N, C-alpha and C positions, 0 to 999 in steps of 0.2 A: 536672610530676612533683613528688611531695610534699616531697622534701628541699630543693628550691629554691622551694617555694611561698611567694609573697608576697601580702599583703593590702594593696592600695593605699588608704591613708587619705586622702591629698590628692595634688596633682600632684607633690610632692617628698618625701613621707613614706610609707615602706613599712614593713609589719610582717612580721617573719619568723615563719613558722608551723612546726609539726611539728619542734621542736628535738630534736636527737639528741646524747646523750653518746656519745663514741667507746667508752667502757667504763663500766659502772655505777659511779656515784659520781664520774665525771669531769665537768669543765665541758663546755659545748656544744662539739661537734667544730669545731675551727677551720676546717676545710675548708668546713663548711656556712656559716659566717659569710663566708668568702671568696666562695663561690658566690652567696649571696643578695645580698651588697653589690654584687658585679659586675653581677648581673642587675638590681638596683635602678637602677644608673647607666644601663644600657642601656635599661630600660623608661622612664626619665625623658625619653628622646628618642624615644619611640614604638616602641622595640624594633627599629629599622631600621639603626642605626649599628653599626660594627664596633669592638670594643675593641682598640686598638693595644697598650696596656700597662695594667698593674694593679699597685698597690703598697699593701700594708696593714701597719700597725704595730699589734700587739696590746698593749694597756696593762694590761687586767685580764681575768681569766677570767669567764665567764658561767655562769648556772645554767639548768637545762633547764625549770623549772616556771614561767618568766615569759617572755613574748614579748619579742623584740628589735625595736627601732625603728631604721630606717635613714633618716637625714635627708640628702637629696641636695642639694648646692649647686653652682651653676655658678661655677667659678673663672675661666674664660676661654673666650671664643668667638672663634676665628679663622676664616679663610676655609675652611680644610681640617680643622682639629682643634679639638675641644671638650674642655676639661678639666673634669671633675666631681670634686668632693670629696664623700665620703660619711662621715658621722659615725655611729657605731654606739652606741646607748644601751640601757641596761636600768635601769629605775627612775630615769630621768633622770641616770644616771651614765655618763660617757663611757668606753666600753670599748675602742674601736678607731677609728683614723682611716685613711681610704682615699683614694687618688687614682687616677682612671681617665681615660685619654685615649681619646676616641672619634673615629672618622672614617668615611668611606665605605669599603667593601671595596676594597682596592687591586687595580688591574689590573697584573699582573706580566709584563713582556716579557722580562726577563733576570734570571737569578739564578746565584749561585755559592755552593757550600757546601764548606767546608774538608774534605778527605777524611779527615783523622785523627779526626774526630768521628763519622763515619758508623757506622751500625749493622752488626753482623755477622749472618750467617744462623744464629742460635742456635735450638736447639730450644725451643719454648715449651710451657708447661703451663697448664691452666686454673686460675684462682685458687682454685677449690673444692678443688684438691689441696693448696694451701698451707695453707688453713685447715681442711682435712679436713671439709668440709661434708657430713655424712652424717646419716642418721636415727638418731642415738645418743640415748639418754635423757639428760636434763639432769643427772642425778646423776653421769654418767660424765665429762662435759666441764665441769661447773660452770655456775652461773647467769650468771657474768660472760661467759664465752666464748659461751654460748648467746645472750645478748643481743647480743653483738658480731656473731655470725653472722646473727642476725635482721636487724640493721640493714644488714649487708653485702649481704644478699639483696635489700634494697630498692634498692640501687644497681644490682645485677645485673639488675634488671628493665629497665633502660634502656641498659646497656652491658655487653659481654662483656669480661672482663679476663683476660689471659694474661701469664705471666712466664717469663723465662729463668733459668737457674741463676746465682747470684751468683758473680762472679769478683773476689775480694778486695773492692774498694770499689765495684764497678760491677755494676748489674743493669739488664736491659732488660725492657720491658713492651710489650704490645700491647693497645690499647683499640679495640673495635669497637662503634659505636653501633647501636642499633635503627634499622631503615630508616625508621620513621615518627616518629622523634624530631624535634621542631621545631628548626630551625637555630639559633634564638636561645638554646637551652639547651645547645648543644654546648660552647662555650667556658666558660660557668659550671660545667658538669658536670666538664670537664677540670680547671678550677681547684679545684673541690671535692675531687676524689680525689687531686690532686697533693699536697695538704697532708699526706696520710699517706704516699703512695708515695715522696715525696722524702726521707722519714726512715726508711722501712722497711729499707733496706740497713744503716743504722747500728744498728738493733735487732739485726740478724743478727750484726754485728761484736761488739756487747756480749754477745749470747747466747753466742757462741763464747768470749769472754773469761771469762764467768761460768759456763761449762759448763752452759748451759740448752739443753735439747734441742728443745723445740717452741715454735711461735709463741704457742700458748695460754699457756704458762708465761712467755714473755717479757712478754706483755701483763699478766699477773698481777703481775709484778715491777717493771715500768717504766711510767712515764707520759710521753707525748710532748706537748710544748707548742711552739707556734709563737711566735716573737718578731717576725719580719719576713719577708715573702714578696713577691717581685717576679716578675711574669710579663710577657713581651713576645710578642705574637702577630703573625705575618706574614700569615696568612689564616685563614679558617674551614675546619676540616677537613671532608672529605666523610664517608666512613663509617669509615675506619680511621686510627688514630694509633699510631705506634711511638715509644717513649720510652726514652731512655738516661739513667739516674740515676747520678751519681758523688758519693760522699761525699768531700769534699775535706779535712775536718779534724774530729776529735773531740778536744776539750780539756775534760777533766773532764765536766761536764754539757752543754756547748755542742756543737752539731753544725752544720757548714756543708755544704750540698749544692747541686749544680747539676744541671740536666737540660736535654736537648735533645729537641725534638719533631719528628717527621718524618712524611711521608705514606708510602704504600706504594712510591713511586718514589725514596725517600730524599731528597726535597726538604724542606728545613727548614720547619716550621710555626711554631716559636717556641722561646723559651728561658725558663728560670726559675732563680731562686736563692732559697734558703731558709736562714734562720738560726733555729735552734730549740734546744730543750733536751730531754734525756731524763733524767727524774728517777726514782730508785729509790723505789718505793712503801714507805710505812711501815705495817706491819700493826699495827692497834690491838687 
């Protein structure tokens, strides 16, 4: 898939292709860097190992007109777990640092999930309704929103996204993979889209505070940046993932969110935590 497409330069150097700004004029979408760097770590071991955990620190923003280089290093090789470090460069400048733990896919004989984090049976709506993806002329929705919709549709070629109505600081999502999607892309794709959807409920909170009606206007007025993103996976999902996102705190520009990932039987697939910023755009 193009948003995760890597060009293998050597055994441990990969080049990120088809870079995507989340919104025109923005840096490269942080989720794409997350997904590509995670995939680079997996590919460095032949694409067969399972990513137990992923942690990225964003140091500097990237630009879309220059390729990104992912340098994969082996930090530790144990009997069961391999630790990979990934350094993200553009023009030989270090932009992000990543740590990925890889292992064989676990065989789970027993599991327990705390009941108070389980999902509710909420009515879900197609993501196209949230962004009102319709055949409207560009002059009605604006060039920025049209570009955003075009990029979102690239993601929707590989995964169906549904959402529930937000309840204060909590929103639930459902992701359904295309049946023919290669298994190795599932977790990197989840990591890619989580970078936005873990912040999206905070945008709604700020929209209400600032009396902004539509998601298009929210994206015109605010820019989302990731600072730190951690993900822990228990298993590779099959076809469907349900996600519960909770905004824990908004303090000025800083946002802290957590999410829990489940399969259709409410068995936990993983957890994530994100520290980010939502910055008001300055119109020049």
